[in-house]
N, C-alpha and C positions, 0 to 999 in steps of 0.2 A: 422500570428501567433496571437493567442488570447492574450489579455492583462491581462487575469486572471492568477493568480499564483497557482502553485501546490506546497504545502509545506509538510514536513514530521515532525512529532512530536511524542513523546511518549504519550500514552494514560494516563499515570500517571501524566503528567503535567497538571496544571490547564487550562481549556479552556480560550481562548483569544477572544476578540471581532473581531480580524482580521483573525480568523481561517476560516471564510466562512463556507462551508459545510464540516462537520467533518465526515470522512468515516473510519471505522475500517477495515483494510485489513488483519487481522490475521484470521486463521481458527478457533482458539480456543478463547473463551471469556477470557479476562485477569483477573487474580486473584485479588480480593479485590477492584474491580471497579464496582460500581452500574450503572445500565443503566441510572439513572438520572444524576449521576456525569459525565458519559461519554459524555453526551450531543451530541449524534450522529445524523447525518442526515440519515446515512445508515450503515449497517454492511454487507460488501460484502465478506463473507467468501469464496465464489467460486473463487475469484481472488487470493487467497492465494496459495503459492506453495503446491504441493502434499506432503502428509505425507512422502513419500519415499525421495523426494528431501530435505525436511526440516530435516529429520533424518540424511541424508548423510552430509548435510552442517554443522549443529550444530553451526552456526554463527562463524565459524573459519575464521578469517580475510584472511588467506592465500588461502582459497577456494572461496573468494567472486567473483572474476572475472569469474570463471567457473560456480559458482552458478547463477550469473546474466545471463549468456548465456543459461544455461539449463532452467532457469525460464522463460526467454523471449520465448523460444521454447514452453514451456507449455502453455503460454498465447495465442498461435495460435489455440488451439483446445478447443471445448466446454467441460465443461461449463465455463472454465476460460476465453475464448475469449469473450463470451457474457458479463461476468462481467467486463472485461477490457473495452469493448465498452461502457458500462454504465458509467464507470469512465471517459472515454474520453468525453462523452456527457456532464457530469457534469462539467468538466474542461473548456468546451467551453463557458459555461454560467456564471460561478462563480469561485471565489477562492475556492480551495479545499485543505483541510488538511488531508493527509493520516496518520492514526494513527496506531501505533504498540506497543505491549508490550515489544518488544525486548529491552534489556539493551543497545545495541548499534544500534540506529536507522540508523546510517550512513552506516551500512553493513546489513541492513534488506531488506526484500522484498519491503517495502514501498519506499526505496531509488531507487530501480530498477524501480518500477512503476513510480515514479516521473520523473526519467530521460527519460523513454519512453514517458510519457505524455508531457514532455517539449520539445520533438522533437529530442531527441538523436537518435530516430528511427522513420521512417515514414511508412505509410501504404504500 
């Protein structure tokens, strides 16, 4: 297992020196955040949940477990699978902070991605 960390933060929080490579994982650009302030290494919108899944979920805490399962399934098909592989490669070499505009980062796609990258699920 890599010693590098995968973290989740809101994009509205100030960047920290410990963030490593900052990757936005939302499909839509967050309101009120300039590209300069975001301090991104990359924006991987292809790794975000489909519009259909996002609209079904609506960040309802009671749907999070099912959302995580459906989202993990989406990550097995292109283009999401390719973007997820990019994230996996980044996490092998450096600390990665997955950024989301979600009000509750703990029930966001970024949390699902972090858990997958940290080995809750293997190839």
